[in-house]
C-alpha positions as CSV (number, residue, x, y, z in Angstrom):
1,M,-24.2,2.2,-10.4
2,K,-22.7,5.0,-8.4
3,L,-21.1,4.6,-5.0
4,S,-20.8,7.6,-2.7
5,G,-17.3,8.7,-2.0
6,P,-16.1,8.5,1.7
7,E,-17.9,11.1,3.6
8,Y,-14.8,12.5,5.3
9,F,-13.6,14.0,2.1
10,G,-16.7,16.1,1.7
11,S,-16.1,16.5,-2.0
12,G,-19.6,15.5,-3.1
13,E,-17.9,13.5,-5.9
14,T,-18.7,9.9,-6.7
15,L,-17.0,6.6,-7.3
16,V,-18.4,5.0,-10.4
17,K,-19.0,1.4,-11.4
18,E,-20.2,0.1,-14.7
19,G,-21.4,-3.4,-14.2
20,N,-18.7,-5.1,-12.1
21,A,-15.9,-2.7,-13.3
22,A,-14.8,0.5,-11.7
23,V,-13.9,3.3,-14.0
24,L,-11.9,6.5,-13.8
25,E,-14.1,9.6,-13.2
26,Q,-11.8,11.8,-15.2
27,P,-8.5,11.4,-17.0
28,Y,-5.5,11.4,-14.7
29,S,-3.8,13.9,-17.0
30,Q,-6.3,16.5,-15.7
31,R,-5.0,16.0,-12.2
32,V,-1.3,16.3,-12.9
33,G,0.4,19.4,-11.8
34,G,2.8,21.0,-9.3
35,Y,1.6,18.8,-6.4
36,T,1.8,15.4,-8.1
37,D,4.9,16.3,-10.2
38,V,7.0,18.2,-7.6
39,M,5.6,18.6,-4.1
40,K,4.4,15.0,-3.5
41,P,7.6,13.3,-4.7
42,L,9.8,15.8,-2.7
43,A,7.7,15.4,0.4
44,D,7.8,11.6,0.1
45,F,11.6,11.7,-0.1
46,V,12.2,14.1,2.7
47,I,9.7,12.5,5.1
48,A,11.0,9.0,4.3
49,I,14.6,10.0,5.1
50,L,13.5,11.5,8.4
51,L,11.4,8.5,9.4
52,L,14.2,6.2,8.4
53,L,16.6,8.0,10.8
54,I,14.0,8.1,13.6
55,T,13.0,4.5,13.3
56,L,16.5,3.1,12.6
57,P,16.9,1.8,16.2
58,V,13.5,0.0,16.0
59,M,14.5,-1.5,12.6
60,L,17.8,-2.7,13.9
61,L,16.2,-4.3,16.9
62,S,13.5,-5.9,14.7
63,A,16.2,-7.3,12.4
64,I,18.1,-8.9,15.4
65,L,14.9,-10.4,16.8
66,I,13.9,-11.8,13.4
67,K,17.2,-13.7,13.2
68,L,16.8,-15.0,16.7
69,D,13.2,-16.0,16.2
70,S,13.4,-18.1,13.0
71,K,15.7,-19.2,10.2
72,G,15.9,-17.2,7.0
73,P,16.6,-13.7,5.8
74,V,15.6,-10.5,7.7
75,I,14.1,-8.8,4.6
76,F,11.4,-10.3,2.5
77,K,11.6,-9.2,-1.1
78,Q,8.9,-9.7,-3.7
79,E,8.5,-8.4,-7.3
80,R,5.6,-6.0,-7.7
81,Y,4.4,-3.7,-10.4
82,G,4.8,0.1,-10.0
83,K,4.1,3.3,-11.9
84,N,3.9,2.9,-15.7
85,G,4.1,-0.9,-15.2
86,V,7.7,-0.8,-14.1
87,K,8.6,-3.8,-11.9
88,F,10.5,-3.4,-8.6
89,N,11.2,-5.3,-5.5
90,I,9.1,-4.4,-2.5
91,Y,10.8,-4.7,0.9
92,K,9.3,-5.9,4.2
93,F,10.5,-7.5,7.3
94,R,10.0,-11.2,7.0
95,T,7.0,-12.3,9.0
96,M,6.5,-15.8,7.6
97,R,8.3,-19.1,7.6
98,T,10.8,-19.6,4.7
99,D,8.8,-22.6,3.5
100,A,5.7,-20.5,2.9
101,P,4.9,-20.0,-0.8
102,K,6.4,-16.6,-1.9
103,Y,3.4,-15.6,-3.9
104,G,0.7,-17.3,-1.8
105,L,-2.4,-15.6,-0.5
106,S,-1.8,-13.2,2.3
107,P,-2.8,-14.4,5.8
108,T,-6.2,-13.3,7.0
109,T,-5.7,-14.3,10.7
110,S,-2.8,-14.2,13.2
111,H,-3.3,-17.9,13.7
112,D,-2.1,-18.7,10.1
113,P,0.6,-21.3,10.6
114,R,2.9,-19.7,8.1
115,I,3.4,-16.6,10.4
116,T,6.3,-16.7,12.8
117,R,5.9,-15.8,16.5
118,L,7.6,-12.5,16.0
119,G,5.8,-12.0,12.7
120,R,2.5,-11.8,14.5
121,I,3.7,-8.8,16.5
122,L,5.3,-7.1,13.4
123,R,2.1,-7.5,11.4
124,K,-0.1,-6.4,14.3
125,T,1.9,-3.2,14.7
126,S,2.7,-2.7,11.0
127,L,6.4,-2.6,11.8
128,D,6.9,-5.1,9.0
129,E,6.2,-2.2,6.6
130,L,9.1,0.0,7.8
131,P,11.6,-1.3,5.1
132,Q,9.3,0.2,2.5
133,L,10.8,3.5,3.5
134,L,13.7,2.4,1.3
135,N,11.2,1.9,-1.6
136,I,10.0,5.5,-1.2
137,I,13.6,6.8,-1.1
138,K,14.4,4.9,-4.2
139,G,11.4,6.4,-6.0
140,D,9.5,3.0,-6.4
141,M,6.7,4.0,-4.1
142,S,4.9,6.9,-2.4
143,F,3.4,7.1,1.1
144,I,-0.1,7.4,-0.5
145,G,-1.3,5.4,-3.5
146,P,-2.8,2.1,-4.7
147,R,-1.1,-0.9,-3.1
148,P,1.5,-2.5,-5.4
149,E,0.2,-5.7,-7.0
150,M,2.0,-9.0,-7.2
151,K,3.6,-9.8,-10.6
152,R,1.7,-13.1,-11.0
153,I,-1.7,-11.4,-10.4
154,V,-0.9,-8.6,-12.9
155,E,0.3,-11.0,-15.6
156,E,-2.5,-13.5,-15.2
157,C,-5.5,-11.5,-14.3
158,Y,-5.1,-7.8,-15.1
159,T,-7.1,-6.2,-18.0
160,D,-6.5,-2.8,-19.5
161,L,-8.9,-1.4,-16.8
162,E,-6.9,-2.7,-13.9
163,R,-3.6,-1.5,-15.5
164,R,-4.9,2.0,-15.0
165,R,-3.7,1.7,-11.4
166,F,-0.2,2.1,-12.8
167,L,-0.9,5.7,-13.6
168,V,0.5,6.7,-10.2
169,K,3.1,5.4,-7.9
170,P,1.9,2.6,-5.5
171,G,1.7,3.5,-1.9
172,I,2.1,2.1,1.6
173,T,-1.4,3.3,2.5
174,G,-4.3,4.6,0.5
175,L,-8.0,5.3,0.2
176,W,-9.0,1.6,0.3
177,Q,-6.9,0.9,3.4
178,V,-8.8,3.5,5.4
179,S,-12.2,2.5,4.2
180,E,-14.5,-0.3,5.6
181,A,-13.9,-2.1,2.3
182,R,-10.3,-2.9,3.5
183,K,-11.9,-6.1,5.1
184,E,-12.5,-7.3,1.5
185,P,-10.0,-8.1,-1.2
186,I,-8.6,-5.0,-3.0
187,H,-9.4,-6.5,-6.4
188,H,-13.1,-6.3,-5.5
189,N,-12.8,-2.6,-4.6
190,L,-10.7,-1.0,-7.3
191,Q,-13.1,2.0,-7.4
192,Y,-11.2,3.4,-4.4
193,D,-7.9,3.4,-6.3
194,F,-9.6,5.0,-9.3
195,H,-11.3,7.6,-7.2
196,Y,-7.9,8.5,-5.7
197,I,-6.2,8.7,-9.1
198,S,-8.9,10.9,-10.4
199,N,-8.9,13.3,-7.4
200,V,-5.4,13.2,-6.0
201,S,-4.6,16.3,-4.0
202,M,-2.6,17.4,-0.9
203,K,-5.9,17.6,1.1
204,M,-6.8,14.1,0.2
205,D,-3.3,12.8,1.0
206,I,-3.2,14.5,4.4
207,T,-6.7,13.1,5.2
208,I,-5.6,9.6,4.3
209,I,-2.5,9.9,6.5
210,F,-4.6,10.9,9.6
211,K,-7.2,8.2,8.8
212,T,-4.3,5.6,8.5
213,I,-3.0,6.5,12.0
214,G,-6.5,6.0,13.3
215,V,-6.9,2.7,11.7
216,M,-3.5,1.5,13.0
217,I,-4.5,2.4,16.5
218,K,-8.0,0.8,16.4
219,S,-7.5,-2.0,14.0
220,N,-7.6,-5.7,14.9
221,T,-6.7,-6.8,11.4
222,F,-3.5,-8.6,10.5
């Protein structure tokens, strides 16, 4: 079964599923070049530094409010899998109570009792993601790419097919996040990650960034 790619890319290319499994349309090695090897990492680093400086006052204020709002650390750290299967700690502002299971399912509503009062605001505005700028500066992540998966899910559920997501750096946003399928679990829609990996380009990344801004403005998700 073939699934049409998002119309706003205008590539005429397809996302491919065989049975219940998504597959790569072409080897990632065919897409590697000056952009993915040099330009994309450099742009990630420079833009992350600039955004960190610009948003530093907001981050400091958020940190103070988190400490005043609830007990616990300001930063939530969780081990994730990155490029080539290398594990790293992802950083976020803590938005849930400290007694919430660290590797539990993500909240699907703002009324989830695990979320703190301030956490609802941070999640709604995506400000909880700002510490991931440090992950980008360290080289663990990119702005655009598949979402980094939790260690438990990878080690218990991933097959060789799913591990192909590790061909590129994970990202803060990506093709799945700007699609209608973002309302469904990512592991049910891996074809979006594979489509990105097979067709990564500057044009696609810029399009995803603008689409992400639109989703952030219009979205009512948490």
